[in-house]
C-alpha positions as CSV (number, residue, x, y, z in Angstrom):
1,M,0.0,0.0,0.0
2,T,1.4,3.4,-0.9
3,I,1.0,6.6,1.0
4,L,-1.2,8.0,-1.7
5,R,-3.8,5.2,-1.4
6,G,-3.4,4.8,2.4
7,A,-4.0,8.5,3.0
8,G,-6.3,9.3,0.1
9,F,-9.0,6.7,0.8
10,P,-9.6,7.8,4.5
11,A,-9.6,11.4,3.4
12,A,-12.2,10.8,0.8
13,A,-14.3,8.8,3.2
14,V,-14.2,11.5,5.8
15,V,-15.2,14.2,3.4
16,I,-18.0,12.1,2.0
17,V,-19.3,11.6,5.6
18,T,-19.0,15.3,6.2
19,A,-20.9,16.1,3.0
20,V,-23.7,13.7,4.1
21,G,-23.9,15.5,7.4
22,F,-24.1,18.9,5.6
23,A,-26.7,17.5,3.2
24,F,-29.3,18.0,6.0
25,A,-28.5,21.7,5.8
26,G,-29.0,21.7,2.0
27,T,-27.5,20.6,-1.3
28,R,-25.5,23.8,-1.7
29,E,-23.8,23.1,1.6
30,A,-23.1,19.5,0.7
31,T,-21.8,20.5,-2.7
32,S,-19.5,23.1,-1.1
33,V,-18.1,20.5,1.3
34,L,-17.3,18.2,-1.6
35,I,-15.6,21.0,-3.6
36,G,-13.5,22.1,-0.6
37,G,-12.6,18.5,0.1
38,A,-11.7,17.8,-3.5
39,M,-9.4,20.9,-3.6
40,A,-7.7,19.8,-0.4
41,L,-7.4,16.2,-1.7
42,V,-5.7,17.3,-4.9
43,A,-3.4,19.6,-3.1
44,L,-2.4,16.9,-0.6
45,A,-1.9,14.2,-3.3
46,V,0.6,16.3,-5.3
47,A,3.5,15.6,-2.8
48,P,3.4,11.8,-2.9
49,I,3.0,11.8,-6.7
50,V,6.0,14.1,-7.1
51,Q,8.0,12.0,-4.6
52,R,7.2,8.9,-6.6
53,L,8.1,10.4,-9.9
54,T,11.4,11.9,-8.7
55,R,12.6,9.2,-6.4
56,R,15.6,8.3,-8.5
57,L,16.9,11.8,-9.1
58,D,19.5,13.8,-7.2
59,P,18.2,15.0,-3.8
60,A,18.9,18.7,-4.7
61,I,16.8,18.4,-7.8
62,V,14.0,16.6,-5.9
63,L,14.0,19.5,-3.4
64,G,13.7,22.0,-6.2
65,I,10.9,20.1,-7.8
66,A,9.1,19.7,-4.5
67,V,9.3,23.5,-3.8
68,L,8.1,24.3,-7.3
69,S,5.2,21.9,-7.2
70,Y,4.2,23.2,-3.7
71,S,4.3,26.8,-5.0
72,L,2.2,25.8,-8.1
73,V,-0.4,24.0,-5.9
74,M,-0.7,27.0,-3.6
75,F,-1.2,29.3,-6.6
76,A,-3.7,26.9,-8.1
77,I,-5.7,26.7,-4.9
78,G,-5.7,30.5,-4.5
79,F,-6.8,30.9,-8.1
80,T,-9.5,28.3,-7.8
81,Y,-10.8,29.9,-4.6
82,S,-11.0,33.3,-6.3
83,L,-13.0,31.8,-9.1
84,I,-15.5,29.8,-7.0
85,N,-15.8,32.6,-4.4
86,D,-18.1,34.6,-6.7
87,F,-20.5,31.7,-7.3
88,P,-23.8,32.5,-5.5
89,W,-24.4,28.8,-4.6
90,M,-21.0,28.4,-3.0
91,R,-20.9,28.4,0.8
92,M,-17.4,29.0,2.2
93,T,-18.0,27.7,5.7
94,P,-19.0,24.2,4.5
95,A,-16.2,24.3,2.0
96,G,-13.7,25.1,4.8
97,M,-15.2,22.2,6.8
98,G,-14.6,20.0,3.8
99,V,-10.9,21.1,3.7
100,I,-10.5,20.4,7.4
101,A,-12.2,17.0,7.2
102,T,-9.9,16.1,4.3
103,I,-6.8,17.2,6.1
104,L,-7.7,15.2,9.2
105,G,-8.6,12.1,7.3
106,W,-5.4,12.4,5.2
107,S,-3.3,12.8,8.4
108,V,-4.7,9.8,10.1
109,G,-4.4,7.7,7.0
110,H,-0.9,8.9,6.3
111,I,0.3,8.1,9.8
112,W,-1.4,4.7,9.8
113,T,0.1,3.8,6.4
114,A,3.6,5.1,7.2
115,Q,3.8,2.9,10.3
116,R,3.1,-0.2,8.2
117,L,5.4,0.6,5.3
118,R,8.5,0.6,7.5
119,Q,10.5,2.9,5.3
120,F,13.9,4.0,6.5
121,V,13.9,7.7,7.4
122,Y,17.7,7.9,7.5
123,D,20.6,6.0,5.8
124,A,21.4,2.9,7.7
125,D,25.1,3.1,6.9
């Protein structure tokens, strides 16, 4: 199991449960939760994807690519937020709750998966 699957599935499950809870407040709220959760899930998924694609490169190059990808993700989230902020059906509080739920689900899944992968954090030499 990879970090992407191990953290992504719990994050998606938590945001869906959160959306179901907000569905009692209305469909606009539930949709806003799903949009916020999707934005957070995409942002969180970039790092494991970049790590997997660059794992055989020089560490300095990997660091540069990681910083660049993080900067692009932050720009994309800000740009997307500015676009959806003007939609009359978009509710920002439920969208924020979707982001928080996704981050919490991702964190729990990430920690649980990382404990089972038993990857070396340092060089054993």
